[in-house]
C-alpha positions in Angstrom: 20.0 32.7 59.5 17.8 34.7 56.9 18.5 38.5 56.5 16.4 40.6 59.0 16.2 43.3 56.4 18.0 45.3 53.7 20.1 47.0 56.1 21.6 43.8 57.3 22.2 42.6 53.7 24.0 45.9 53.1 26.2 45.3 56.1 27.2 41.7 54.8 28.1 42.8 51.3 30.1 45.6 52.6 32.0 43.2 55.0 32.8 41.1 51.7 34.1 44.1 49.9 31.0 44.2 47.6 29.7 47.8 48.6 31.1 51.3 47.9 29.5 54.3 49.8 29.2 57.6 47.7 29.2 60.8 49.8 29.3 63.3 46.9 25.8 64.8 46.2 24.3 63.3 43.2 20.9 64.0 41.4 18.4 61.2 41.2 17.8 62.7 37.6 20.2 60.7 35.4 23.5 61.3 37.6 23.0 58.3 39.9 22.1 56.3 36.9 25.2 57.3 35.0 27.5 56.2 37.9 25.5 52.9 38.2 25.9 52.2 34.5 29.6 52.6 34.6 29.8 50.4 37.7 27.7 47.7 36.1 29.4 47.6 32.9 32.8 47.0 34.8 31.3 44.3 37.0 31.7 46.6 39.9 30.1 46.6 43.5 26.8 47.8 44.8 26.7 51.5 45.4 25.1 53.3 48.4 24.6 57.0 47.5 24.4 58.7 50.8 23.9 62.3 49.7 20.9 62.3 47.2 19.9 65.8 45.9 16.4 66.8 47.3 16.0 63.7 49.6 16.8 62.6 53.1 17.0 59.0 52.0 20.2 57.2 50.6 19.7 55.2 47.3 21.1 51.7 46.9 21.8 50.5 43.3 23.4 47.4 41.8 22.8 45.3 44.9 22.3 42.1 43.0 25.0 43.0 40.3 27.3 40.0 40.5 27.3 36.4 40.7 28.6 36.7 44.3 26.2 39.1 45.4 23.4 36.8 44.1 24.9 34.1 46.0 25.1 36.4 49.1 21.5 37.6 48.5 20.3 34.1 48.7 22.9 33.0 51.4 24.3 30.0 49.5 27.7 29.0 48.2 26.4 28.5 44.7 23.1 28.9 43.0 23.5 25.2 41.5 23.7 23.8 45.0 20.4 25.7 45.8 18.8 24.3 42.7 19.8 20.8 43.8 17.9 21.4 47.1 14.9 22.7 45.1 14.9 19.6 43.2 14.9 17.3 46.3 11.7 19.1 47.4 10.0 18.8 44.0 10.5 14.9 44.5 8.6 14.8 47.7 6.0 12.0 47.5 3.9 9.8 49.8 6.4 7.4 51.6 5.7 3.8 51.2 7.8 2.5 54.2 9.2 3.5 57.5 12.6 4.3 55.8 11.0 6.5 53.3 9.2 8.2 56.0 12.3 8.8 58.0 13.9 10.3 55.0 11.1 12.6 54.6 11.2 14.1 58.1 14.0 16.6 57.5 12.2 18.0 54.4 9.0 18.3 56.3 10.8 20.1 59.1 12.2 22.7 56.7 8.8 23.1 55.0 7.3 24.0 58.1 9.3 27.2 58.2 8.3 28.7 54.8 4.8 29.8 55.6 4.6 33.6 56.3 4.2 34.9 59.9 1.7 37.7 60.7 3.0 40.6 63.0 1.1 43.4 64.4 4.0 45.9 64.6 6.4 46.3 61.6 9.4 48.7 60.7 7.8 49.5 57.4 5.0 51.4 59.4 7.1 53.5 61.7 6.1 56.6 59.7 2.4 56.7 58.2 1.0 59.1 55.5 -2.5 58.7 54.4 -5.0 60.8 52.3 -3.7 64.1 51.4 -0.4 63.7 53.2 0.6 61.1 50.8 3.4 62.6 48.7 5.6 60.3 46.5 8.2 62.8 45.9 9.7 62.1 49.5 11.2 59.1 47.7 14.3 59.6 45.7 12.8 57.9 42.5 15.3 57.8 39.9 15.0 58.9 36.2 17.6 56.7 34.4 17.7 57.5 30.8 17.3 60.9 28.9 14.2 59.7 26.8 12.3 58.4 30.0 9.0 59.9 30.5 9.7 60.5 34.1 10.9 59.0 37.5 10.2 55.2 37.6 10.1 52.9 40.6 12.2 50.0 39.3 12.3 47.5 42.2 8.6 47.5 43.4 7.1 44.3 44.7 3.5 44.5 43.7 1.1 42.5 45.7 -2.6 41.7 44.7 -5.2 39.2 45.3 -7.2 37.1 43.0 -10.8 38.8 43.3 -12.4 35.5 42.7 -10.2 33.1 44.9 -8.3 35.3 47.2 -5.0 33.8 46.1 -2.1 36.2 46.5 0.3 37.3 43.8 3.7 39.2 44.1 5.2 40.6 40.9 7.7 43.1 39.8 6.3 45.6 37.5 7.8 49.2 36.8 5.8 52.2 38.1 6.0 55.7 36.5 5.4 58.2 39.1 2.8 60.7 37.6 2.3 63.1 40.5 2.1 63.0 44.4 -0.3 60.2 44.7 -0.7 58.3 41.3 1.7 56.1 39.1 1.3 53.8 36.2 1.1 50.1 36.8 3.0 48.6 33.9 1.9 44.9 34.4 1.9 42.9 31.0 -1.1 40.8 29.9 0.9 37.7 30.7 1.6 38.4 34.2 -0.3 37.5 37.4 -1.1 41.0 38.6 -2.5 41.8 35.2 -4.6 38.7 35.4 -6.1 39.7 38.8 -6.9 43.1 37.2 -8.5 41.5 34.3 -11.0 39.6 36.6 -11.7 42.7 38.6 -12.5 44.6 35.4 -14.8 41.8 34.4 -16.5 42.2 38.0 -16.6 46.0 37.5 -14.6 46.3 40.8 -11.5 48.3 41.7 -8.5 45.9 42.6 -6.6 46.7 45.8 -2.8 46.8 45.4 0.0 47.1 47.8 3.6 47.9 46.8 6.7 46.9 48.9 10.0 48.6 48.1 13.1 47.2 49.8 12.2 44.0 51.4 15.0 41.5 52.1 16.8 40.0 49.2 14.9 36.8 49.1 11.5 38.3 48.9 12.8 40.8 46.3 14.0 38.0 44.2 10.9 36.0 44.7 8.9 38.6 43.1 11.0 38.0 39.8 11.0 34.3 39.8 8.8 32.5 37.2 7.0 30.1 39.7 3.6 28.6 38.8 0.5 30.8 39.6 -0.7 28.5 42.3 2.5 29.1 44.4 2.7 32.1 46.6 5.7 34.1 46.1 6.0 35.0 49.9 6.0 31.2 50.6 8.6 30.4 47.9 10.7 33.5 49.6 10.2 31.6 53.0 11.6 28.5 51.3 14.6 30.5 49.8 15.4 32.2 53.1 14.5 29.1 55.3 12.6 31.2 57.4 9.0 32.7 57.5 8.5 36.1 55.9 7.0 38.4 58.5 3.9 40.1 57.0 1.9 43.0 58.5 -1.6 44.2 57.7 -1.8 47.4 55.6 -3.4 50.4 56.8 -5.9 51.2 54.2 -6.3 48.0 52.0 -7.0 44.4 52.8 -3.5 43.2 52.0 -0.5 42.1 53.9 3.0 43.3 53.1 6.6 42.2 54.1 7.1 43.9 57.6 10.8 44.5 57.0 10.3 46.5 53.8 11.7 50.1 53.5 8.8 51.8 51.9 4.9 50.6 51.5 2.5 52.1 48.9 -1.0 51.1 49.4 -3.8 51.9 47.0 -6.2 50.5 44.1 -6.6 50.5 40.4 -10.0 51.4 38.9 -11.5 49.2 36.2 -11.4 50.8 32.8 -9.1 53.6 33.7 -5.8 54.0 31.6 -3.2 56.7 31.2 -0.3 57.0 28.8 2.9 55.6 30.4 6.4 55.5 29.0 8.7 55.7 27.2 11.3 53.9 29.5 14.9 52.9 28.8 14.5 49.0 29.4 16.3 45.9 30.0 16.5 45.3 26.2 18.9 48.2 25.8 16.0 50.1 23.9 13.2 52.5 24.9 10.1 50.6 25.6 7.3 52.7 23.8 4.6 54.7 25.5 1.2 52.8 25.8 -1.7 52.9 28.0 -1.8 51.3 31.3 -3.8 51.1 34.5 -3.4 54.1 37.1 -2.3 53.2 40.7 -4.1 55.6 43.1 -2.0 55.8 46.5 -4.1 55.9 49.7 -1.2 55.4 52.0 2.6 55.7 52.1 4.5 54.3 55.1 8.2 53.8 55.7 11.0 53.1 58.1 12.5 55.9 59.9 16.0 54.7 58.6 14.7 53.9 55.0 17.0 53.3 52.2 15.5 53.4 48.6 16.6 50.6 46.5 16.5 51.0 42.6 17.7 49.0 39.6 19.1 50.6 36.5 18.2 48.5 33.3 19.7 48.9 29.6 22.2 47.4 27.4 23.7 44.4 29.0 25.4 43.5 31.3 23.4 45.1 33.9 22.1 44.0 37.4 18.9 42.4 36.2 21.1 40.1 34.0 22.5 38.3 37.2 19.0 37.9 38.6 18.1 36.4 35.3 21.2 34.0 35.6 19.9 33.0 39.1 16.6 32.1 37.7 18.3 30.1 34.9 20.2 28.0 37.6 17.4 27.7 40.2 14.7 26.5 37.7 16.8 24.2 35.6 15.6 21.3 37.8 12.1 22.2 36.9 12.7 21.8 33.2 14.7 18.6 33.8 11.6 17.2 35.5 9.6 17.6 32.3 12.6 17.1 29.9 15.0 14.6 31.4 17.4 14.6 28.4 18.2 18.3 29.2 21.8 18.6 30.6 22.1 22.2 30.9 20.7 25.6 29.8 22.3 28.9 29.4 20.5 32.2 28.9 23.5 34.5 27.8 23.6 37.9 29.3 23.4 39.5 25.8 20.0 37.6 25.3 18.5 39.6 28.3 16.2 36.9 29.4 14.1 36.1 26.5 16.2 36.5 23.3 18.7 33.6 23.5 18.7 30.1 25.0 21.4 27.4 24.5 20.4 23.9 25.8 22.5 20.8 25.7 20.7 17.4 25.5 21.4 13.7 25.5 20.1 13.0 22.2 19.0 9.4 21.5 16.5 9.6 18.6 15.6 11.6 15.5 13.5 14.5 16.0 14.2 14.9 19.8 15.8 18.4 19.1 12.6 19.6 17.9 10.6 18.0 20.6 12.9 19.8 23.3 12.4 23.3 21.4 8.8 22.9 21.4 8.6 21.7 25.0 10.7 24.7 26.0 8.5 27.2 24.2 5.4 25.7 26.1 7.0 26.3 29.5 5.8 29.4 31.4 8.0 32.6 30.4 10.1 30.4 28.1 7.4 31.0 25.7 8.9 34.4 25.1 12.3 32.9 23.9 13.2 34.3 20.4 16.2 31.9 19.7 16.7 28.3 21.0 20.0 26.5 20.1 20.2 22.8 20.8 23.6 21.1 21.1 24.8 17.7 22.1 25.5 16.7 25.9 29.1 17.2 25.7 29.1 20.8 24.7 29.5 23.3 27.5 26.6 25.7 27.0 28.0 28.1 29.4 30.9 28.7 27.0 29.4 31.0 24.3 32.5 30.5 22.1 32.0 26.8 22.2 28.2 27.0 21.2 29.0 29.4 18.5 31.8 27.1 17.1 29.4 24.1 17.2 26.7 26.3 15.5 29.0 27.4 12.7 30.1 23.6 12.1 27.1 21.6 12.7 24.1 23.2 11.1 22.7 23.0 7.5 20.4 25.9 7.3 17.8 24.2 5.2 17.6 21.2 7.2 18.2 22.3 10.8 16.2 25.4 11.3 12.4 25.5 12.8 10.7 28.8 12.4 7.4 29.3 13.9 5.1 32.1 15.5 3.7 32.4 19.0 3.6 34.9 22.0 6.5 37.3 22.4 7.5 39.7 25.4 5.6 42.9 25.3 9.1 44.7 25.1 9.9 43.0 21.8 9.9 46.0 19.4 10.9 44.0 16.4 7.6 42.1 16.4 5.3 43.4 13.5 2.3 42.9 16.1 2.3 43.4 19.7 2.9 40.5 21.7 3.0 38.0 18.8 6.0 37.2 16.5 8.3 34.8 15.2 10.9 32.6 16.8 13.7 30.4 15.6 15.0 27.0 16.7 18.5 25.8 15.6 19.6 22.1 15.8 23.4 22.2 16.3 23.7 18.6 17.3 25.4 15.8 15.4 23.2 14.2 12.7 22.7 10.7 12.0 21.4 8.5 8.9 18.1 8.2 10.8 17.9 12.0 10.3 18.8 11.7 6.6 22.4 12.5 6.8 24.3 9.7 5.3 27.8 11.0 5.3 30.3 10.2 7.9 30.1 12.8 10.8 33.8 13.6 12.0 34.9 13.7 15.5 35.7 17.1 17.2 39.5 17.5 18.1 40.4 16.6 21.7 43.7 15.9 23.2 44.2 12.5 25.0 43.5 12.6 28.8 46.9 11.2 29.6 48.7 13.9 27.7 46.5 16.5 29.2 47.2 15.3 32.7 51.0 15.0 32.2 51.3 18.6 30.8 49.2 19.9 33.6 51.7 18.4 36.1 54.6 19.9 34.3 52.9 23.2 33.7 54.3 25.1 36.5 58.0 24.1 35.5 57.7 25.3 31.9 58.0 29.0 32.7 55.2 30.0 30.3 53.0 31.8 33.0 
């Protein structure tokens, strides 16, 4: 069964020994962040801060900050198993015969449970503040690094509608709290919310926005997932949780929000209005620089009576968001394989913080195939931001960074095997000479053949015989080495 709410998820991870409660009073200004950073760097548990200075609401951090908690959050034994399930649904096609129709029935039955369900009464609206009663300071919003411009909401689920089509988008964009009823809206131009705002500005209209904070884990993850624009993140969350997401109508805007969330912010962004936002200590491990972004005006703040404020700390890896990124790597590998069947596996190392590094293994069959794979990956959604792609042969375990670096050092001729080009980059990439545009590199670390102009013999890598390995494995416990 899907988690009813964040509270139920907390109970589950605590039962699994993945949560620690802190009763000592700590300040949301830097102190909670420092504790969270130390816990994250040591691959520690989620932390529930029950005594937050200046607030009656507890703060939850590092909830997704391990592979085990990511599995628990999506209620799976392994992310690869869930990826296989996603792949089977992507292969749904019109059945040609009775056998195919019968095989399709279980898939259709599950699909029937993924669409959101509207409710009229919701926990997230147990307490309602509107108009002048709105005061964002009741939430214990964290300031996480000394150079931050102020407190930032770091796990907001930002919901908008396309002003032309009515199609919903839910994304996660940080929000600097400016005062009691306004925040920044840090959506990058590549994102769905920013596109909706762009369309609204062209029409000269304000864009209504709703922000959910602290929905159940599947809904929170869905807001970060790089799914195609035409797929509703709420429907995708329903697929992940195998149960409809309950949605409730907002009080002051024409949008629906997850009914089980902890806090809801309702409001709008005006066309043409900008305000200086940032700097902010970001997931790159550097401060993202101050820039002008739209202003979110809050017309209503609603919350549960027993609300818990969830936050994430981003910074030098490894951090909580790295594990969310690894979940995306595993879950969306089937999508990549559909377009590039030669791809065997992909690793987005934690040190690459999503967009900087990508290791990919392929079943190489012809010259130029490595470059074809590089170019195709750079053309796939958010993969366009990847700064370094390293391609290796199918037998290389790309999840083993040491093995990839070993192949990289031995298999590359730097004049022949490098591709350098220019293209879109992530807005947080401070190394680019221009915003949103810069250089990328592709490295071919596969074996080379005569068809590729390599006429020398290519040596085999050192491996022990399977028989000897099996024999020694059987004797190992008797050797007294361990």
